[in-house]
C-alpha positions as CSV (number, residue, x, y, z in Angstrom):
1,M,95.7,-48.9,179.1
2,P,97.6,-50.7,181.8
3,S,96.6,-54.1,182.9
4,K,94.9,-54.3,186.3
5,K,97.9,-56.1,187.6
6,N,100.3,-53.2,186.9
7,V,98.0,-50.3,187.8
8,H,99.9,-49.6,191.0
9,L,103.1,-49.0,189.0
10,Y,101.4,-46.4,186.8
11,L,99.9,-44.7,189.9
12,D,103.3,-44.4,191.5
13,R,104.8,-43.0,188.3
14,L,101.9,-40.6,187.9
15,G,102.2,-39.6,191.6
16,S,106.0,-39.1,191.3
17,T,105.5,-37.0,188.2
18,G,102.8,-34.9,189.8
19,A,104.8,-34.4,193.0
20,L,107.9,-33.4,190.9
21,L,105.7,-30.9,189.0
22,C,104.4,-29.5,192.3
23,A,107.9,-29.1,193.6
24,I,109.1,-27.4,190.4
25,H,106.0,-25.1,190.5
26,C,106.6,-24.1,194.1
27,A,110.3,-23.6,193.5
28,L,109.9,-21.5,190.3
29,L,106.9,-19.5,191.3
30,P,108.9,-16.9,193.3
31,L,111.1,-16.4,190.2
32,V,108.2,-15.8,187.8
33,I,105.8,-14.0,190.0
34,V,106.8,-10.7,188.4
35,L,105.8,-12.0,185.0
36,L,102.4,-13.4,185.9
37,P,100.3,-10.3,185.3
38,S,101.9,-9.7,181.9
39,L,101.5,-13.4,180.8
40,G,97.9,-13.8,182.1
41,L,98.8,-16.8,184.2
42,V,97.5,-15.5,187.5
43,A,94.2,-17.5,187.3
44,W,96.0,-20.7,186.3
45,L,98.6,-20.5,189.1
46,G,96.3,-19.1,191.7
47,E,94.9,-20.6,194.9
48,G,92.3,-22.7,193.1
49,F,95.1,-24.5,191.2
50,E,97.1,-25.0,194.4
51,Q,94.0,-26.4,196.2
52,A,93.2,-28.7,193.4
53,F,96.8,-29.9,193.2
54,V,97.0,-30.6,196.9
55,V,93.7,-32.5,196.9
56,A,94.8,-34.6,193.9
57,A,98.2,-35.3,195.5
58,T,96.4,-36.4,198.7
59,L,94.0,-38.7,197.0
60,L,96.6,-40.2,194.6
61,G,99.3,-40.4,197.2
62,L,97.3,-42.1,199.9
63,F,95.6,-44.6,197.5
64,S,99.0,-45.5,195.9
65,M,100.8,-45.8,199.2
66,V,98.2,-48.0,200.8
67,W,98.0,-50.1,197.7
68,G,101.8,-50.4,197.7
69,Y,102.0,-51.1,201.5
70,R,99.6,-54.0,201.0
71,R,102.0,-55.5,198.6
72,H,105.5,-54.8,200.1
73,H,104.7,-54.1,203.8
74,V,107.3,-51.4,204.1
75,V,106.2,-48.4,206.1
76,R,108.8,-45.8,204.9
77,P,106.8,-44.6,201.8
78,L,103.6,-44.2,203.9
79,Q,105.6,-42.1,206.5
80,L,107.1,-39.9,203.8
81,V,103.9,-39.3,202.0
82,M,102.1,-38.4,205.3
83,L,104.9,-36.0,206.2
84,G,104.8,-34.5,202.7
85,L,101.0,-34.2,202.6
86,S,101.0,-32.7,206.1
87,G,103.4,-30.0,204.9
88,L,101.3,-29.3,201.7
89,W,98.1,-29.0,203.7
90,A,99.9,-26.8,206.4
91,G,101.3,-24.6,203.7
92,M,97.9,-24.1,202.2
93,L,95.8,-23.8,205.3
94,I,97.9,-22.1,208.0
95,E,97.6,-18.4,207.3
96,S,101.1,-17.4,208.5
97,L,102.6,-19.9,206.1
98,H,100.3,-19.3,203.2
99,H,100.8,-15.5,203.2
100,S,104.5,-15.5,203.7
101,F,105.9,-15.6,200.2
102,A,109.3,-17.2,200.7
103,L,108.2,-19.5,203.6
104,H,105.2,-20.7,201.6
105,A,107.4,-21.5,198.6
106,A,110.0,-23.3,200.8
107,V,107.3,-25.4,202.7
108,M,105.4,-26.4,199.5
109,T,108.6,-27.3,197.6
110,A,110.0,-29.4,200.4
111,S,106.7,-31.1,201.0
112,G,106.2,-31.8,197.3
113,S,109.7,-33.3,197.2
114,L,108.8,-35.6,200.1
115,V,105.7,-36.8,198.3
116,A,107.8,-37.4,195.2
117,L,110.3,-39.3,197.3
118,A,107.6,-41.4,198.8
119,H,106.3,-42.4,195.4
120,Y,109.9,-43.3,194.3
121,F,110.3,-45.6,197.3
122,N,106.9,-47.1,196.9
123,L,107.8,-47.9,193.2
124,K,111.1,-49.3,194.3
125,F,109.7,-51.5,197.0
126,N,106.9,-52.7,194.6
127,G,109.6,-53.6,192.1
128,L,111.6,-55.5,194.8
129,Y,108.3,-57.3,195.8
130,A,107.7,-58.3,192.2
131,V,111.2,-59.7,191.8
132,S,111.0,-61.7,195.0
133,A,107.5,-62.9,194.1
134,V,108.9,-64.2,190.7
135,R,111.8,-65.8,192.4
136,T,109.6,-67.5,194.9
137,T,107.2,-68.8,192.2
138,T,110.0,-70.1,190.0
139,K,111.6,-72.0,193.0
140,Q,108.4,-73.9,193.7
C-alpha cells in the first residue's frame, strides 16, 4: 500500500494506465468488431463498459489533476484532462458522434490519449516539484 505522501504518484500512474487502455480499446475496437459476436465479448465491450470507463476516467482524472495542481501549480495537465474528458463525454453523449463508427473511434482514441498525456505531465510536474522541494529543504 502506498504511503499517504505518495498517493498522488500512484493515482497518476493508474490514470495514465487507464487512459492508455482506453485509447487502445478505442483504436482496436474497429478492428475486432467482426470477432465480437463469435468471442462473446459484446457485453463486456458494450455501452455499459464505455460509460463506466468514462465515469472512472473523469473521477480519477479530475481528482488527480486537482491534487497535482495544488502541488506544482502548473495548469497544462488540467487543461489537457479537461479537453480529453470533454471529448470522451462528447463521444459518448452526442448521438451523431456515438453512432458514427469511425468518428466515434477517432474521437474516443484522441480523447483518451489526451487524458493519458495529462496524467503524464501531471506526474512529470509532481516529480519536478518533489525534486525542487528536496533541494529547497537541503539548502536551509
